[in-house]
C-alpha positions, 0 to 999 in steps of 0.5 A, a space after each residue: 450492541 452484542 458483546 460477542 459473535 454467535 457460534 455461526 459467526 465463528 463458523 463463517 470466519 473459520 470457513 473463509 480462512 479455511 478457503 484461503 488455506 485450501 487454495 494454497 494447498 491446491 496450488 502446492 500440489 500442482 505439477 511444476 511446483 518445484 520451479 522457482 519461476 512458477 513459485 514467484 511468477 506463475 510461469 508468466 501464465 496468469 490472466 489479466 482479471 485475476 492479476 488486476 483483482 490481486 493488485 487491488 486486493 493487495 494494496 487495499 488491505 485491512 488498512 483500507 477496510 478498517 482504517 479509511 472508514 475511521 479516517 472519514 468518520 473523524 475527518 470527513 469525505 475530503 480524502 475521497 478527492 484522491 480518487 481522481 488520481 486513479 485517472 492518470 496515475 495508472 497510465 503513467 505506471 503502465 506506459 513508463 514503468 511496466 514495459 521496462 520491468 516486463 522486457 527485462 524479465 526480472 523476478 524482483 524490482 531490485 534486480 533493475 537497480 543492480 543492472 542500472 546502477 550497482 550493488 551498493 544502491 541495490 542492497 541499500 534500497 532492499 534494506 530500507 524497503 524491507 523495513 517498510 514492508 515488514 512494518 506494513 505486514 505488522 500493521 496489516 495483521 494487527 488491524 483485523 486482529 484488533 477488530 476480532 478481539 473487540 467483536 468477539 471478546 477474545 484474546 488479541 494474541 489469539 487473533 494475531 496468531 490466527 491471521 499471521 499463521 494462516 497467511 504464512 502457511 498458504 503463502 509458503 506452500 503455494 507461491 504466487 499462484 496461491 497468493 493471486 487466487 486467494 487475493 481474488 477470493 478476498 477481493 470479493 469478500 471485501 467488496 461484499 462486506 463493504 456493500 452490505 454495511 453501506 446498504 443496510 446502514 443507509 436503510 436504517 438511517 432513513 435513506 441517502 438524503 437523510 444520511 447526507 443531511 446528518 453529514 452536513 449537520 455534523 460538519 462533513 458536508 464539504 466535498 472540496 476545499 481549494 485552500 492552498 495551506 499545506 498544513 490542512 489535512 485534506 484539500 483539493 491540492 493535498 489529495 491530488 498531489 499527494 495521491 498522485 505521488 502515493 499511488 505512483 510509488 505504490 504502482 511503479 516500484 512495489 515488489 508485490 505490484 511488479 511481481 504481478 505485472 511480470 506474471 502476466 502472459 505478455 507485456 500488453 496484458 501486464 499494462 492492462 492489469 496495472 491500469 485495471 488494478 488501480 481502478 479496482 483499488 479506487 472502487 474498494 476505496 470508494 466503498 470504504 469512504 462510503 462506509 465511513 460516511 454511513 457510520 457517521 450518519 448512523 452515530 451522528 448524535 451518539 458517537 461511541 468514541 466520545 461516549 467511551 464505548 470504543 477506545 480508538 477510532 480504528 474500531 468504528 467498523 467492527 463496532 458498526 458491524 455488531 451494532 447493525 447486525 446483532 440480530 442476524 447471526 452469520 452476517 457479522 461473521 461475513 463482515 469481520 471475515 472481510 477484514 481478515 481477508 483484507 489482511 491476508 491479501 496484503 500480508 501474503 503479497 508482501 510476504 511473497 515479494 520479500 521472499 522473492 527479494 531474499 531469494 533473487 538478491 541474496 540466496 542466488 548471489 551466495 549460491 548461484 548454482 543452487 538446484 531449482 528444487 532446493 531453491 524453492 524449498 529454501 524459499 518456503 523456509 524463508 517465507 516461514 521465518 519472515 511470517 514469524 517476524 511479521 507476527 512479532 511486529 504485529 504485537 508492536 503495531 498497537 503503539 503506532 496510532 491511526 493505521 491509515 496515517 501511519 501506513 502512508 507516512 512510513 510509505 512516504 518516508 521510505 517508498 517515496 525516495 525509493 521510487 525517486 531512485 527508479 525515476 533517476 535510473 529510467 528517466 535520466 540517461 546520465 543518472 549514476 550510482 553516486 547520484 542515486 545514493 545521494 538522492 535516496 539518502 536525501 529523500 529519506 532524511 527529509 522525510 524523517 526530519 519532517 516525521 520526527 518534527 511532527 511528533 515533537 511538535 504535534 499540530 493543534 488541529 482536531 477532527 471534526 465535531 462529534 456529538 453525544 446529544 442523542 445518547 441515552 446515558 443519563 450523563 450524556 451532557 458531561 462526557 469528557 473523554 480524553 483521547 489520543 490518536 496519532 497527531 491529536 490529543 484533545 477533549 470532547 467537552 467542546 466541539 471543535 470548529 469545522 475548519 480549525 486553524 493551526 495554532 500550535 506555533 510550531 514550524 509549518 514544515 512539521 505540520 504538513 499534511 501527511 499526504 504531501 510526504 511522498 511528493 516531498 521525498 520523491 521530488 527531493 530524491 529526483 532533484 538531488 539524484 539528477 544534480 549529483 549525477 551530472 556533477 559527477 559524470 566525469 568520474 563515473 561512466 559505463 555503458 547503459 543498455 537502452 532497455 534500462 531506460 523508459 521507452 520514451 527516453 530510450 527512443 530519443 536519447 542521443 540519437 537512439 531510435 526504436 524499431 518496435 518490429 525489429 530484433 536487431 542487436 543493441 549498440 549500448 549508449 555510453 553515458 554516465 552511470 557508475 562503476 562498470 559491473 554487472 551484466 548488460 543485455 546484448 540483444 534488445 527485445 525493443 529492437 533499439 539501434 544506436 545511430 550516434 553517440 552522446 
């Protein structure tokens, strides 16, 4: 394997990064750039195609481009069963959540919580979500920086600074339009990179049939597992249940996702973009899964991790790239550039969403009459500050273990309960602020207990077997490299069984598959939130605008009917929600009219 990239590879990577920066400069120079609505929502003139591609590129970050292939390489293709959830989950998001956000014309998803509940709920959620998103940005920067440091033999520090500073630059000056259009470019870069790796790798293996033979021989031929044991990493049930809840909170309550829905020209296009965006995510993830399987087939009898040529499984993609294309200058640059593009797309989207959150929920609360020009300039400064914080966190990301598992675990602990709060608000007319807060605390608490327990009492399960029998090293029969990754600490001197059982003796709750964490935390939040709301409704009551309920609930709750073609004034429905404060909508774009009281 080549130890460094060629000069042409560096030129290609630099060009791909320069294109992203140039897009930001272009949109910063456009007419109307001083408008905050243009900066955050693109004046609601964005089309379905760029928005859906941006959604896919935003969520399918470097964690997917580099982390998912590593997960498949180590644990097999069963993770891919989660792709089945892309059939129904986008429909749930498009039908039940998107109409609420679009009709309220919110810039940030947290404005909804202020309208539906109160400021304590709103700012508590913002606090926890900001922690999650800053950590995610740190991981998104660190992952491709690690790849470049391995591939090019350059400083990890320089790699992190390159990704972080370029992304902060174009996000700060260009706003949401720059973010969306760079996402489009970056999505194509990711697709191109993954496709090249799969096609060339498959040809060098000897074809698809030979690749599958090697997968079966290596214990990776199982495509479905019906066992109901929740401690097994991947089964049909963990991928379907966990995948549904994971993509529900991602598509329904992520600020970066909702911001894109509301940048569309109309509600119908926003719903289509939500659906197409998740389909795009499925395509990118499918390619990542195929990349992992191709890499395993390529190294099926000479694993570079076991033989000590790599330090972590997360490095398998850059190692694979250089191994395949060391004789083709420029090609590794395109593929490593794809990892950078994956990082840039995710960081820029989350960064822009965090800036919008700070602007709408903090700056405008402190200075409601701030001039548009000063507000937009302030947001650019905030973007720079937040970008620097993300870069600092990227230097700490190396201690977090497997990037895919870490990202999904943190998302489940925080993102799951936050999604539960929105469900309580939209689906339970009698949900109130006390119930929402209780559900949020309960959900995060349960998630933290499970996660801490999993670190204190790690599972004894090990990845599928890896072989070094085909390596040319003279001592290939005695490899015994201790390796630590996430939940696992093991030695490769003895190949593990295909379906190892949990023999750690720790409580099963602490050994749950990380895919179940979002389902567990969302369910806990909704159940506790609904129960506490109904128990405290006598003391907490305020009017609720039907616009704050998902349309299906608003149609039939307490005699409220909907005339989609009407623009009549709304008579608000009095239900239990919390201390009366904040604004309510006097006129409904839904045309809801009250025909009774609860």
